[in-house]
C-alpha positions in Angstrom: 0.1 -0.1 -0.2 2.9 2.5 0.7 3.6 1.9 -2.9 1.2 3.0 -4.4 1.1 6.1 -2.2 5.3 6.6 -2.3 5.7 6.5 -6.1 3.3 8.8 -7.6 3.8 11.4 -4.9 7.9 10.7 -6.0 6.2 11.2 -9.9 4.4 14.5 -8.7 7.3 16.2 -6.6 9.6 15.7 -9.3 7.1 17.1 -12.0 5.9 19.7 -9.9 9.9 20.7 -9.5 10.3 20.5 -13.5 7.3 23.1 -13.5 8.9 25.2 -11.3 12.2 25.3 -12.9 9.8 26.5 -16.3 8.1 28.9 -14.3 10.1 30.8 -11.9 11.1 33.4 -15.0 7.5 33.3 -16.4 6.5 34.2 -12.6 8.9 36.9 -11.7 8.1 38.9 -15.5 4.2 38.9 -14.4 4.8 39.9 -10.6 6.4 42.7 -11.5 6.2 44.0 -14.9 2.4 42.3 -15.5 3.3 41.4 -18.7 2.1 37.8 -19.5 5.1 36.2 -21.1 3.4 33.3 -23.3 6.9 33.5 -25.1 8.5 32.1 -22.0 8.4 28.6 -22.9 10.4 29.5 -26.3 13.3 30.5 -24.5 13.2 27.8 -22.2 13.2 26.0 -25.9 15.9 28.1 -26.7 17.8 27.4 -23.7 17.8 23.9 -24.1 18.9 23.8 -28.2 21.4 26.1 -26.7 22.8 23.3 -24.0 22.4 20.6 -26.5 24.1 22.5 -29.2 27.3 22.7 -26.7 27.3 19.1 -24.9 27.5 18.2 -29.0 30.4 20.4 -28.9 32.2 18.8 -25.8 31.0 15.4 -26.1 27.5 13.2 -26.2 27.7 13.5 -22.4 29.6 15.5 -19.9 30.1 16.0 -16.1 28.2 17.1 -13.4 30.1 21.0 -13.5 30.1 20.2 -17.2 26.1 19.9 -17.6 25.6 22.9 -14.7 28.0 25.3 -16.7 26.5 24.2 -20.1 23.3 25.2 -18.4 24.5 28.6 -17.0 25.5 29.3 -20.5 22.5 29.1 -21.9 20.7 31.2 -19.6 23.3 33.7 -20.1 22.4 33.3 -24.0 18.5 33.8 -23.4 19.1 36.5 -21.2 20.7 38.3 -23.6 17.6 37.8 -25.6 15.7 39.4 -23.0 17.5 42.7 -23.2 16.1 42.8 -27.1 13.1 41.7 -26.0 12.4 43.7 -23.0 13.0 46.9 -25.3 11.0 46.3 -28.4 8.4 44.3 -26.8 7.7 44.5 -23.1 8.6 48.1 -22.4 5.5 49.4 -25.3 3.3 46.7 -24.0 3.4 48.6 -20.3 1.6 51.7 -22.1 -1.0 49.7 -23.0 -4.2 47.0 -21.7 -2.8 43.6 -20.6 -4.4 41.9 -22.8 -2.7 43.3 -25.8 0.3 41.4 -24.1 -1.0 37.9 -25.1 -1.0 39.0 -28.4 2.2 40.3 -29.0 4.0 37.3 -26.9 2.3 34.8 -28.5 3.5 36.0 -32.0 6.8 36.6 -30.0 6.8 32.3 -29.4 5.6 32.2 -33.4 9.3 34.0 -33.9 11.5 31.5 -31.5 9.8 28.3 -33.2 10.6 29.5 -36.4 14.1 30.4 -35.4 14.7 26.9 -33.8 13.2 25.6 -37.5 15.9 27.8 -39.3 18.8 27.3 -36.9 18.3 23.4 -35.7 16.4 22.1 -38.3 13.1 20.1 -37.3 14.6 16.7 -36.3 14.2 15.3 -33.0 17.2 15.3 -30.8 17.7 14.0 -27.1 20.6 13.8 -24.3 21.8 11.7 -21.5 22.5 12.9 -18.4 25.6 12.9 -16.8 26.7 9.1 -16.1 26.7 10.1 -12.3 23.1 11.0 -12.7 22.0 7.4 -14.9 21.6 5.3 -11.9 18.8 5.3 -8.9 18.1 4.9 -5.6 16.1 2.2 -4.3 13.8 2.6 -0.8 11.9 -1.0 -0.9 10.3 -1.0 -4.2 10.5 2.5 -4.7 12.9 3.6 -7.5 13.9 7.3 -7.5 16.1 8.0 -10.3 19.2 10.3 -9.6 18.7 12.5 -11.9 15.0 13.6 -10.7 16.6 13.6 -7.2 19.0 16.5 -8.3 16.2 18.1 -10.0 13.8 17.7 -6.7 16.8 19.1 -5.2 17.4 22.4 -7.5 14.2 22.9 -7.5 14.0 23.5 -4.0 17.2 25.3 -3.6 16.1 27.4 -6.4 12.7 28.7 -4.0 14.4 29.0 -1.1 17.1 31.0 -2.7 14.3 33.2 -4.2 12.4 33.9 -1.0 15.6 34.5 0.6 16.6 37.3 -2.0 12.8 38.3 -1.7 12.3 38.7 1.8 15.9 39.4 3.1 18.3 41.5 1.1 17.9 44.9 -0.3 17.3 43.8 -4.0 14.0 42.1 -2.7 12.8 45.1 -0.9 13.7 46.9 -4.2 11.6 44.6 -6.4 8.5 44.7 -3.8 8.7 48.3 -4.2 8.9 48.7 -7.9 6.4 45.8 -8.1 3.5 47.6 -6.0 4.2 51.3 -6.8 6.7 51.7 -9.5 5.5 55.6 -9.7 6.8 56.2 -6.4 10.0 54.1 -6.4 10.8 56.4 -9.9 10.3 59.6 -7.2 12.6 58.0 -4.9 15.3 57.7 -7.3 15.1 54.2 -8.6 15.5 53.9 -12.7 12.6 52.1 -13.2 13.2 51.2 -16.4 16.6 50.2 -16.1 15.0 47.9 -12.8 12.5 46.5 -15.8 15.5 46.1 -17.8 17.5 44.1 -15.6 14.4 41.6 -14.0 13.4 40.4 -17.8 17.4 39.9 -18.2 16.7 37.8 -15.2 13.4 36.2 -16.2 14.9 34.9 -19.6 18.0 34.1 -17.8 16.0 31.5 -15.6 14.0 30.4 -18.6 17.6 30.0 -20.5 18.9 27.9 -17.2 15.7 25.7 -16.5 15.9 24.3 -20.1 19.8 23.8 -19.8 19.1 22.0 -16.7 15.6 19.8 -18.1 17.5 18.8 -21.6 17.9 15.6 -20.3 14.4 15.2 -19.6 13.1 16.5 -22.8 13.0 15.4 -27.0 14.2 18.3 -28.6 12.0 19.4 -31.3 10.2 23.0 -32.4 6.9 21.9 -30.5 9.2 22.2 -27.0 8.0 25.5 -26.3 4.7 24.3 -25.4 5.1 21.0 -23.3 4.8 22.7 -19.8 2.8 25.6 -20.6 -0.5 24.4 -19.5 0.9 23.1 -16.2 3.2 26.5 -15.6 -0.1 28.6 -16.4 -1.8 26.6 -13.6 0.5 26.8 -11.1 0.8 30.7 -12.0 -3.0 31.0 -12.1 -3.6 29.0 -8.8 -0.4 30.2 -6.8 -1.3 33.8 -7.1 -0.7 35.5 -10.3 2.8 36.3 -9.6 3.8 35.2 -6.6 7.0 33.1 -6.2 5.4 31.2 -3.0 2.4 30.8 -4.1 3.8 29.1 -7.6 5.8 26.8 -5.8 3.1 25.5 -3.6 0.6 25.3 -6.6 3.0 23.4 -8.5 3.6 20.9 -6.0 -0.7 20.7 -5.2 -1.6 20.3 -9.2 1.5 18.2 -10.2 0.9 15.8 -7.1 -2.9 15.1 -7.7 -2.0 15.0 -11.4 0.7 12.0 -10.8 -1.9 10.2 -8.3 -4.7 10.7 -11.3 -2.4 9.3 -14.1 -2.0 6.0 -11.6 -5.3 5.3 -10.8 -7.3 7.1 -14.1 -4.5 5.9 -17.0 -7.2 6.4 -19.6 -7.4 9.9 -19.0 -4.3 11.7 -17.9 -4.4 15.1 -17.0 -7.6 14.9 -15.9 -7.1 15.3 -12.0 -4.8 18.2 -12.7 -7.7 20.1 -14.5 -10.2 19.3 -12.0 -8.1 20.5 -9.2 -7.1 23.8 -10.9 -10.6 24.7 -11.3 -11.8 23.5 -7.6 -8.5 25.8 -6.7 -10.2 29.0 -8.5 -13.6 28.0 -7.5 -12.6 27.6 -4.0 -9.8 30.2 -3.6 -10.0 32.4 -6.7 -7.7 35.1 -5.4 -5.0 32.2 -5.7 -3.2 30.3 -3.2 -1.2 33.7 -1.9 -3.1 36.2 -2.5 -2.4 40.0 -2.7 1.0 40.3 -2.4 2.9 40.6 -5.6 6.2 37.9 -6.3 
């Protein structure tokens, strides 16, 4: 009986950390700029392809340090893309209705998919994790792949680091002040447009790093951008629209429920995810963590 609980619980937690790593940059940008970046998945995909190119350049498999280094380089590349996107798209969107961001960023998503097809083609690719991550840990009948354990640890570590930055550093306090009242922050001497640029670069950097870290878990194709979009927006909405803590809790809640649903109702995968999301919105429409940005 324990195995029927432990296995879907572990799988759900792994999926939750995958979704959270995917969603962190999206949550950060929406929480402060109030721009719903529909193209976030496209830059996650670009990060994954950049990491794939680097891994192929240094060999089919790499060390753990190389794996992390490749992911950081992928994040830097997407972060540089973020500078252009902020100046050309996000900055004008701040002056118009929020609904326009969906149209503009969806168009940007199509551009990223076209760019990937032009540069890397339409073939499917895959990369194995470093050799040290290829094994598994056994607890009774429960099999826990080392790669999954690493991703869970990275997800929790990322959340803890973001929480610490937001709650206990001057940068976090500045982010909260700009998020709640950018006009007043500007009056107090903050260069708000430049600060927005830094935040967008940080959000895109997170997307690229996530693309690199989750590369062994994906089959690369130009459709990768939409792989986690539903789960990401579900966690974003249920968590409280732009709140890091709420997104983290919502990802765990929705993905664990979905994992049990996939086990007990395999004919209708994803059913319990949508049911859980619907119930959360009915009984807690303001989100798990309401009233607080980021």
